[in-house]
N, C-alpha and C positions, 0 to 999 in steps of 0.2 A: 405493615402494608403488605397486601397479597402480591405474589409473584405475577409480573405482567407477562402477557403472551408476547413472544418475539415477533417483531415487525420486520419485514424484509424490504430493503431499499435496493432497487436494481438500477444499475448504471450501464448504459450502452456506450461503448468506447469507439464506435465506428467514426472515423474521420475527426476525432477529437485529439488534442495534444495530451501528452502524458501528465503534465502538471495539473491541468484543469481537472482531469478525471481523478487523479490522486487526491487533490485537495477537496473535491466533492466527497470522495469516499472517506477521508479522514474526518471531515466535518460531520458526516453521518455516524461514523463509528464512535465519535466522542459523545453522541447524543444531543448535539446542539440543535438538531432539527426537531427534537422532541419537546412536547409541552412540559413534561416532567423532568427537565434537565437538572442534573446535580453533578457537579464536577468531581465529587468523591465516590461516584458509583459508576459501574459499567452499565451502559444502557442495553436494554433488551432489543437490540437492533442488529439484524444480520445484513451485511452489505454484499451484493453479488455484482461483480463486474463482468459483463459479457463482451465478446468480440475484441478481446485484448490484442489479438494479432492484427486487427484492423486500425490500430492507433496510428495517428499521423506522427511519424517519427522521422525527421530529416536525417539524411546520411551523415551530415556534419555533426549532428548531436550524438548519433550512435557511436561515431568514431572518437569524439572528443570527450565524452563523459567517462571518468575513471572511478571505479569502485575500489576502495582500499580496505584491507584487513591486516591486522597485526597480531602475530602469534604470541608476542611477549618476549621472544628470544632475540638476541642481536642478529640483525640481518633478516628478520622475519616479517618484513613488510611485503605484502602481496598486492599487486595492482592488476586489475582486470578491466578492460574497456567494456562499454555497454554492448558493442558488437559481439565480443567474445562471450559475454554473459548470456546474451540471446541464443547464441549457438550452443553453449554448454547446458544452460538450465532453463532456457525458454523465456519468452516475454513475460510470463506470469511472475518470475522471480524479480524482474526489473520493476514491474508494477508494485509488487509486494514490498520491495525495499524503498520505493518512493513513498508509498503510503506510510510505511513504518517510520520514516524520517519526519513525517508531519504530525505524528502522535506525540504528546508529551512524554518525556522520559521519567516515568514513575512506576509504581507497582501495578497500575492498571493498564499499562501498555500491552503486555503479553495477553491478558484476557480479552482486551479490545481486538487485538490482531487475530485472535481465534475466530472472531465473528466475520472475518473477511474471506470471501471465496472468489477466485478468479478463474474465468473460463476463456481459453484462447478461441 
């Protein structure tokens, strides 16, 4: 089968919640919107999320959500709140991690995430 031309799916995040935008992006990245969907292939679909800084994000949610990472060493558990993450790395990283959590954990996850572009 010949290589397909990449299709771009644009999502405008203005006044929408984080979960709804992320689930729509994950759905498109997996290729489920495509007629030629195959779960063992990376779809030729680029997803662009625009206006990420205009997401509807309640203050309670930003303060309450905790991101955890573990270095593997004793005492190496690091916790960062969503508010701190937005200050340090920007809203783009929060959206990226949310979409990443909705993609299946297999070998296709990294190539699918490369097709995601986020603009604040």
